[in-house]
C-alpha positions in Angstrom: -17.4 4.4 4.4 -14.4 6.1 3.0 -11.3 5.5 5.1 -12.7 2.4 6.9 -10.3 0.9 9.4 -12.0 -2.5 9.1 -9.3 -4.1 7.0 -6.4 -2.4 8.7 -6.8 -3.6 12.3 -7.1 -7.3 13.1 -7.8 -10.2 10.9 -11.1 -11.5 9.6 -10.8 -14.3 12.2 -10.4 -11.9 15.1 -13.3 -9.8 13.9 -15.6 -12.8 13.6 -14.4 -14.0 17.0 -15.2 -10.7 18.6 -18.7 -10.6 17.0 -19.4 -14.0 18.5 -18.2 -12.9 22.0 -20.3 -9.8 21.9 -23.4 -11.7 20.8 -23.9 -9.8 17.5 -23.3 -13.0 15.5 -25.1 -16.2 16.7 -23.6 -19.7 16.6 -25.7 -20.9 13.6 -24.4 -17.9 11.6 -20.7 -18.6 11.9 -18.8 -19.1 8.6 -17.7 -22.6 7.6 -14.0 -21.8 7.8 -14.1 -20.4 11.3 -13.8 -23.8 13.1 -11.0 -25.0 10.7 -9.1 -21.7 11.2 -9.5 -22.0 15.0 -8.3 -25.6 15.0 -5.3 -24.9 12.6 -4.2 -21.4 13.0 -1.5 -20.1 10.6 2.1 -20.1 12.0 2.4 -16.4 11.2 -0.5 -14.0 11.7 -1.6 -12.2 8.5 -1.0 -8.5 9.1 -2.0 -5.5 7.1 1.1 -3.8 5.8 0.6 -0.3 4.5 2.0 0.1 1.0 4.7 2.6 0.3 3.2 6.0 -0.5 5.9 6.7 -3.1 8.1 4.3 -4.9 11.8 4.8 -4.3 13.5 6.2 -7.4 17.2 6.4 -7.7 18.4 9.9 -8.2 20.8 8.8 -10.8 18.0 7.9 -13.2 17.5 10.5 -15.8 14.4 10.8 -17.9 15.4 10.8 -21.6 14.2 13.5 -23.9 11.8 12.2 -26.4 12.1 13.7 -29.9 10.2 12.7 -32.9 11.3 13.5 -36.5 8.4 15.9 -36.8 9.7 17.9 -33.9 12.5 19.4 -35.9 10.1 20.2 -38.7 7.8 21.9 -36.2 10.7 23.9 -34.8 11.7 25.1 -38.2 8.0 26.1 -38.9 7.8 28.1 -35.7 11.1 29.9 -36.4 10.1 30.8 -39.9 6.3 31.4 -39.9 3.6 33.1 -37.8 1.0 30.8 -36.4 -2.7 31.4 -37.2 -5.6 31.1 -34.8 -6.5 27.7 -33.4 -10.1 26.6 -33.3 -10.2 24.4 -30.2 -14.0 24.0 -30.4 -13.7 21.9 -33.5 -12.2 18.4 -32.9 -11.4 18.0 -36.6 -9.4 21.2 -36.8 -5.9 20.9 -38.2 -3.5 23.7 -37.4 -1.2 25.4 -40.0 1.8 23.8 -38.3 0.3 20.3 -38.6 -0.6 20.8 -42.2 3.0 22.0 -42.8 4.4 18.9 -41.0 2.1 16.5 -42.9 3.0 18.0 -46.3 6.7 18.1 -45.3 6.7 14.4 -44.3 4.8 13.5 -47.5 7.4 15.3 -49.6 10.3 13.8 -47.7 8.8 10.3 -48.0 8.6 10.6 -51.8 12.4 11.0 -51.8 12.3 13.2 -55.0 13.7 16.3 -53.3 16.9 16.9 -51.5 16.6 17.8 -47.8 17.8 21.4 -48.3 14.9 22.2 -50.7 12.1 20.5 -48.6 11.1 23.7 -46.7 10.7 25.8 -49.9 8.9 23.0 -51.7 6.6 22.4 -48.8 5.7 26.1 -48.7 5.0 26.0 -52.5 2.9 22.9 -52.2 0.8 24.5 -49.4 0.4 27.6 -51.5 -0.9 25.4 -54.4 -3.4 24.0 -51.9 -4.6 27.5 -50.9 -2.7 27.8 -47.6 -1.0 31.1 -47.1 1.9 31.0 -44.7 3.0 34.3 -43.1 6.7 34.6 -42.7 8.0 36.1 -39.4 9.2 39.7 -39.9 8.4 39.8 -43.6 6.0 42.7 -43.3 8.6 44.8 -41.4 11.4 43.9 -43.7 9.5 45.0 -46.9 8.6 48.3 -45.3 12.1 49.0 -44.2 13.6 48.2 -47.6 11.5 50.8 -49.5 11.3 54.1 -47.6 8.9 55.6 -50.2 6.0 53.2 -49.6 2.8 54.9 -48.4 2.9 53.0 -45.1 6.4 54.4 -44.2 5.5 57.9 -45.3 2.3 57.8 -43.2 4.3 56.5 -40.2 6.2 59.7 -40.1 9.2 58.8 -42.3 10.3 61.2 -45.0 10.4 60.0 -48.7 13.8 60.1 -50.2 14.0 63.1 -52.6 17.0 64.9 -53.8 15.4 68.2 -54.6 16.0 71.2 -52.3 12.3 72.2 -52.4 11.3 68.9 -50.9 13.6 69.4 -48.0 12.2 72.8 -47.1 8.5 71.9 -47.6 8.6 68.6 -45.6 7.0 68.9 -42.1 9.3 68.0 -39.2 8.4 66.1 -36.2 7.5 68.4 -33.3 10.1 66.9 -30.9 13.0 67.1 -33.3 14.7 70.2 -34.7 13.5 71.4 -38.0 15.6 72.1 -41.1 18.2 74.8 -40.6 17.2 78.2 -42.2 
């Protein structure tokens, strides 16, 4: 009986009294306490008081931000490196970020390295363990630095060559104007 009103309206005494009046409960079945309660009723009737649905919270209370020392390391990791795939089906899976944080904390706890070198040393230590970290933007920076790489030539960029023959023989993009003739 979900939502029963039994406890909300009336007291146990009034419910037993009404059962006796209606004949549902017989005199031999009355509880022991009934006659005592009837002879010495409480000065104040026990009433059901509905509890507050929400506690009153002062609007001036501000929830503090919770930061752990590892949070700054995680932020540096996500700024600097790309994240690999996560295997959520394996409960023993440790993400690249967590491995980085664990190694960083271990190196920091040893106290042998200055704080400024911890990131590079953590990366080197993980590389020794066989964990490859991909830097953000590293693949694009390396291609942009050397215009003669095969990837940049195949992407439509012209290799840098000073000879005049190379300028005349190079194909042009169809939407741009060709070399002047």
